[in-house]
N, C-alpha and C positions, 0 to 999 in steps of 0.2 A: 241727575236729580238736583233740584234747587233746594238749598237749605231753607229751613223754616224762618230764618232771619230775613229772607228776601221774598218779594212777591213779583210776579211778572205782570206787566200792564201792557195791553195792546191798545194804543191810542195814538192819534196824530198830535204831536207836541213839538212845535217849532223851536222852543227854547232848548228842549232836550236834544233835538236833532242837531242844532248848532253846537251844543256842548259835545255831543258825540263826534261830530266832524272835527272840532278843534282838538279834542283829545287824540283821535285817530291820526290827524295830521302831525301832531307833536310826537306821537309814538313812532310813526313811520319816518319822520325826519331824523329822529334820534337813531333809528335802526339802519338807515340807508345813507351812506356817504353821497350817493348820487342825488338823493332828494335834498340833503343838506346843502349841496352845491347849488341847487336852484334858489335857495334863500337869497332874498335881496337882489334878484336878477329880474329882467323883464319877463322871463318865463315862469316866474313863481306863482302867479295867480291866473285864473281863467279870465280871458278878455273876450267879450262877445264879438262875433263877426256876423253881420246880417247884410244880405243883398236882396234887392227887390227888382223884379222885372216889370216895368211899367211902360205903357204906350204913351203916345203924344198927349192923350187926354188924361193921363195919370191913372188909367185903369190897370188893375193888378192882374198879371198873367203868370207869375211864378216867383219863387224866392228860395233863398238858402239861409239857414240859421245854423250857427255853430259857435265855436269858441276856439281860441288858441291857449295852449298850456304846455309847458315842459318842452317847447320846441316843436310841438305838433299842432296841426289843425284837426279838430274833431268836427265833422259835419253831422249835425243832429237831424236836420230836415232839409230835403231838397224836393221841391214840387214845381211842376209846370202844368198849367191849364191843359186839360185833355185835348182841346182843339188846337193847341199850339205845339204839341209834342211832335218830334221828328224834324223840327226846323232849326235845331241847334241852340235853343234857349237854355236847356239844361247844361249842355256842354259849356256854353258861355258863362253861366253862373258859376259852375264848378271851376273853370279856368280862372275867373277873376278872383274867386275865393283863394285859390292856390297861389295866385300872383301876390295878393295882399299878404297872405300868410308868410310867403317866402321873402318877398322884397321889403315889406314894411315891418314884419314881426319876427323875422329870422327863423322861421320854422323850417324844418328839414323833411317833414313827412306829414302825411294825412291819414286819418282813419275814419271809417264810417261803418254803419250797419245797414243792411237792407234785407228784405224778405224775398223768397223765391218768386213771388208773383209781382214784385216791384221792378227792380232795375239792376240785378247782378250783371247782366250782359252789357248794359249801358256803361256801368263803371269799369268793367274789363276793357271795353273799347277806349276808355279814357286813360288806360294805363294802370289800373288798379289790380292788385293781386289778392286772391281769396286766401286769407290766413286762418280762418276758422269757419266751420260749418256746424250749426246746431240744429239737428233734425227735431221736429215736433215741438218747436218753440214759437208760438203756442201749438197745441196739438193740431197736426195736419199741415203745418207750415214749417218751412226751413228758413232759418236766419243765417245770413252770411256776414262775416266781418271782413272788410277789405282794407288794404293799406296801399299807399303809394309814396315812394321817395321823391322828394322835390329836388330837381337839379339846380 
């Protein structure tokens, strides 16, 4: 039960979101020696990583969007044009993102999420392991979290 001294407000508020993020980061850093050790290192903040698959005329055929943080690459989106699938473009995007994360940013691992109708088998073929399965997220769909250690 919420005290009468407070009220709950459901609204999108960028400044409160930023304040919440800052306070949570400070509390987590104070509570965790491992997060404290990340402070003032290249792994402390999220750094975007984006790759685009373009042909000779600069037409867009696929891409990968993610970020590196804490020594990990997080792949947020990976998409290849339906007519180009099966030709190795997705594997090439993923391999280049892994190379950049490992060689240029010092990452040791990758994580990503995918749904059952998307690409769990594709990621397994690329050496990823399923570490979490969430059935019915959203209803009728299963979400997978996969990870891969970078050599």
